[in-house]
C-alpha positions as CSV (number, residue, x, y, z in Angstrom):
1,M,-23.4,42.9,27.8
2,F,-26.1,44.5,25.6
3,D,-24.8,46.4,21.9
4,L,-27.1,48.3,19.3
5,H,-26.9,44.5,17.3
6,H,-28.3,42.6,20.0
7,L,-30.9,45.0,20.8
8,T,-35.0,44.2,21.0
9,V,-36.2,47.5,20.7
10,C,-40.5,48.2,20.9
11,L,-41.3,50.8,18.6
12,V,-44.7,52.7,19.3
13,E,-45.5,54.8,16.0
14,P,-49.2,55.1,15.0
15,S,-48.5,56.5,11.7
16,R,-47.8,53.8,9.2
17,P,-44.7,55.9,8.0
18,Q,-43.3,58.0,10.5
19,G,-42.5,53.8,11.8
20,T,-41.3,53.1,8.7
21,I,-39.0,56.0,8.6
22,I,-38.1,55.2,11.9
23,Q,-37.8,51.3,11.2
24,G,-35.2,52.2,7.9
25,S,-32.5,54.1,11.1
26,L,-32.8,51.6,13.6
27,Q,-31.8,48.6,10.8
28,Q,-28.8,51.5,10.0
29,L,-27.6,51.4,13.9
30,G,-28.1,47.6,12.6
31,I,-30.7,46.8,15.0
32,D,-33.3,44.9,13.6
33,K,-35.0,43.2,15.5
34,V,-38.6,45.5,16.2
35,I,-41.6,45.7,17.6
36,V,-43.5,46.9,16.3
37,C,-46.3,48.9,17.7
38,T,-49.4,51.3,17.4
39,D,-50.8,52.4,21.0
40,G,-49.7,51.6,24.1
41,A,-52.0,49.1,25.4
42,S,-50.2,46.7,22.9
43,A,-47.1,48.4,23.9
44,L,-47.5,47.5,27.4
45,A,-49.0,43.7,26.4
46,S,-45.2,43.8,24.3
47,M,-43.1,44.8,27.0
48,R,-44.4,42.1,29.9
49,A,-44.4,39.2,26.7
50,F,-41.5,36.9,26.6
51,P,-38.4,37.5,25.3
52,R,-38.6,40.8,26.6
53,P,-38.0,44.2,24.7
54,D,-34.8,45.7,25.6
55,I,-35.5,49.8,25.0
56,V,-39.0,51.4,24.2
57,V,-39.4,54.2,21.2
58,S,-42.3,56.1,21.4
59,A,-44.1,59.0,20.3
60,M,-45.6,61.1,22.0
61,Y,-49.2,61.1,21.0
62,L,-50.8,58.0,20.1
63,P,-55.2,56.7,19.7
64,D,-54.7,55.6,23.5
65,M,-52.7,57.0,25.4
66,T,-49.5,59.8,25.2
67,G,-46.4,59.0,26.0
68,A,-46.3,60.6,28.9
69,D,-48.4,58.2,30.4
70,L,-46.5,55.0,28.9
71,V,-43.6,55.5,30.5
72,V,-45.1,56.2,33.7
73,A,-46.8,53.3,33.2
74,M,-43.8,51.1,32.7
75,R,-42.4,53.3,36.0
76,G,-45.7,52.5,37.6
77,D,-44.7,48.5,36.7
78,D,-41.8,46.7,38.8
79,D,-41.4,44.4,35.9
80,L,-41.0,47.5,33.6
81,R,-39.7,49.6,35.7
82,E,-35.9,50.2,34.4
83,M,-36.8,49.3,31.5
84,P,-35.1,52.9,29.1
85,F,-37.5,55.0,26.7
86,V,-36.5,57.3,23.6
87,L,-39.6,59.5,23.4
88,I,-39.8,60.7,19.5
89,S,-42.2,63.1,19.4
90,S,-42.3,66.7,16.8
91,E,-44.1,68.4,20.3
92,T,-41.3,70.9,21.9
93,R,-43.8,72.7,24.8
94,P,-41.9,71.7,28.1
95,Q,-45.1,71.3,30.4
96,Q,-46.0,68.6,27.8
97,L,-42.6,66.8,27.8
98,D,-42.1,67.4,31.4
99,T,-43.8,64.4,33.0
100,I,-41.6,62.6,30.5
101,R,-38.5,64.4,31.9
102,Q,-38.9,63.5,35.1
103,A,-39.6,59.6,34.2
104,G,-35.9,59.5,33.3
105,A,-36.2,59.6,29.7
106,M,-33.0,58.6,27.6
107,A,-33.6,60.9,25.6
108,I,-36.7,63.4,23.9
109,L,-35.3,62.9,19.9
110,P,-37.2,65.7,17.5
111,K,-39.4,65.0,14.1
112,P,-37.3,64.7,12.5
113,F,-34.0,63.5,13.8
114,T,-30.6,63.2,12.9
115,L,-29.4,59.2,12.6
116,A,-27.0,60.8,14.8
117,Q,-29.4,61.9,17.1
118,L,-30.9,58.1,17.7
119,D,-27.2,56.7,18.1
120,R,-26.5,58.4,20.9
121,G,-29.8,58.4,22.4
122,L,-29.5,54.6,22.0
123,C,-25.8,54.3,22.8
124,S,-27.2,56.1,26.8
125,A,-29.7,53.9,27.4
126,L,-26.5,51.0,26.2
127,D,-24.5,52.8,29.2
128,Y,-27.6,52.6,31.2
129,L,-28.0,48.8,30.5
130,N,-24.7,47.4,30.6
131,A,-24.2,47.7,34.6
132,E,-21.4,45.7,34.9
133,E,-19.9,47.7,32.5
134,L,-20.7,50.7,33.9
135,R,-19.5,50.0,37.4
136,S,-16.4,48.6,36.2
137,S,-15.4,52.3,34.4
138,L,-15.7,54.2,38.2
139,E,-13.5,51.3,39.6
140,G,-11.2,53.2,42.2
141,L,-13.5,55.6,43.5
142,D,-15.1,53.1,46.6
143,L,-18.3,54.6,45.5
144,D,-20.0,51.6,47.6
145,A,-18.7,53.6,50.5
146,R,-20.1,56.8,49.2
147,Q,-22.6,59.5,51.0
148,V,-25.4,60.4,48.6
149,L,-28.5,63.0,49.2
150,L,-31.2,63.2,46.0
151,V,-33.7,65.5,46.3
152,D,-36.4,66.1,44.1
153,D,-39.8,66.5,44.2
154,S,-40.9,63.9,42.1
155,V,-41.1,60.0,43.5
156,T,-41.0,59.2,40.0
157,S,-37.3,60.3,38.6
158,R,-36.0,59.8,42.4
159,H,-36.8,56.2,41.8
160,Y,-34.5,57.0,38.4
161,L,-32.1,58.6,39.8
162,R,-31.7,56.5,42.8
163,S,-31.6,53.4,39.3
164,V,-29.0,55.4,37.9
165,L,-27.2,55.9,40.9
166,E,-27.3,51.9,42.1
167,R,-26.2,51.3,38.8
168,M,-23.4,52.8,38.9
169,G,-21.7,51.8,42.3
170,F,-23.3,54.2,44.8
171,E,-25.1,51.8,47.7
172,H,-25.3,55.1,50.6
173,I,-28.6,57.0,48.9
174,S,-30.9,59.0,51.1
175,E,-33.0,60.4,49.6
176,A,-35.8,64.5,49.9
177,G,-38.9,65.1,48.7
178,N,-37.2,69.1,48.6
179,G,-34.7,71.4,50.4
180,A,-36.9,72.0,53.4
181,E,-36.8,67.9,53.9
182,A,-33.0,68.1,53.1
183,V,-31.9,70.7,55.5
184,P,-32.3,68.1,58.9
185,L,-30.0,65.5,56.7
186,L,-27.7,68.1,55.4
187,D,-27.3,69.2,59.2
188,A,-26.8,65.5,60.4
189,Q,-23.6,64.7,58.6
190,R,-21.7,65.1,55.6
191,F,-22.2,63.8,52.1
192,D,-19.8,62.6,49.4
193,L,-21.9,64.0,46.3
194,I,-25.4,66.1,45.9
195,L,-28.4,65.9,43.6
196,T,-31.0,68.2,43.4
197,D,-34.2,69.1,40.9
198,Y,-34.2,72.6,41.0
199,N,-38.3,73.4,40.7
200,M,-39.5,72.0,43.7
201,P,-42.1,73.0,47.0
202,E,-41.4,75.6,50.4
203,M,-37.4,75.0,49.2
204,D,-36.1,75.1,46.1
205,G,-33.7,73.8,44.5
206,K,-31.4,77.6,43.9
207,A,-32.4,77.8,48.4
208,L,-30.9,74.6,48.6
209,I,-27.3,75.7,47.3
210,E,-27.3,78.6,49.4
211,Y,-28.2,76.5,52.1
212,I,-25.5,73.7,51.5
213,R,-22.8,76.2,51.2
214,S,-24.1,78.5,53.9
215,H,-23.5,76.0,56.6
216,P,-19.9,73.6,57.5
217,V,-21.4,69.9,57.1
218,N,-21.7,70.1,53.4
219,M,-19.9,73.1,52.4
220,A,-17.9,72.1,49.9
221,S,-19.8,68.9,48.8
222,P,-20.2,68.6,45.3
223,V,-23.5,69.1,44.1
224,L,-25.2,68.4,40.8
225,M,-28.2,70.3,40.1
226,I,-30.5,67.7,36.5
227,S,-33.4,69.7,35.9
228,G,-35.1,70.1,32.5
229,E,-35.4,74.5,33.9
230,Q,-35.0,76.1,30.5
231,D,-34.7,79.6,31.8
232,F,-31.7,80.6,31.7
233,A,-31.9,83.5,34.5
234,R,-32.8,81.3,37.1
235,L,-30.4,79.0,35.9
236,A,-27.5,81.6,35.6
237,A,-28.7,82.3,39.3
238,V,-27.9,79.4,40.6
239,E,-24.5,79.1,39.3
240,E,-23.8,81.7,40.7
241,A,-24.9,80.2,44.5
242,G,-22.6,77.8,44.1
243,V,-23.7,74.4,42.0
244,S,-21.0,72.4,41.3
245,A,-22.5,71.4,37.9
246,I,-25.8,71.1,35.8
247,C,-26.7,68.1,33.7
248,D,-30.2,68.9,32.0
249,K,-33.4,65.9,31.7
250,P,-33.1,63.5,30.5
251,F,-29.1,63.5,30.7
252,E,-27.0,61.0,29.1
253,I,-25.7,58.9,30.9
254,D,-22.0,59.0,30.3
255,T,-22.1,62.9,31.0
256,L,-23.4,61.8,34.9
257,R,-19.9,59.3,35.0
258,Q,-17.7,62.3,33.6
259,L,-19.4,63.9,36.4
260,V,-19.2,61.8,39.0
261,T,-15.5,60.7,38.4
262,Q,-14.7,64.6,38.3
263,F,-15.9,65.3,41.5
264,L,-15.0,62.4,43.7
């Protein structure tokens, strides 16, 4: 089982002063095994070397790529796809952070960050890494027999969410790239849990929830929206449409675990 004291962190930070600050904070949390890289290429090489790091903590702007480019490269590599990623950046523009959110970052921390924020992000990564413990915490819910529908136009996001759900113990997971693709699946069978994004082409999350709540097959099914949408008016409209709960991207694994327990 993983714990903070046994984690190996790949720290990707081009600024030596910032790298020193982050490394010091990691040491305060009991993490002494830190591989420091100053660019994306060396970080990817380090991730593929043995022994591999358990988690990547990266800045947004690197000499050869962005943190978004780095996490996309990781998610496109079968060997690195499931490695947890945490971003530490002063970047706040939603359009710049959207790729990070969609790719399944464990946390997006500000600069400067607090020790509690770093601890929380790393603990979410630990929940993901400790799949056996995560699954045992959901025993009794018969997740291996539950039917789940995952709706998101981002293939990268769907891959990450599927990985989290499978680590929890779900085995029957159907996927759709938007609400329009989900409709025939919803008409054909009942799902025990539906997860959807908000912003999707053809039929967005709000329209999908309205469809679900107006059709008898899945009218009572719990619907969880996992989205980086920040417009409060839009989110209020989603609540009015009948969503069961809304999670931000990135979400904490424990938050999802609690919601699954509540729903099922």
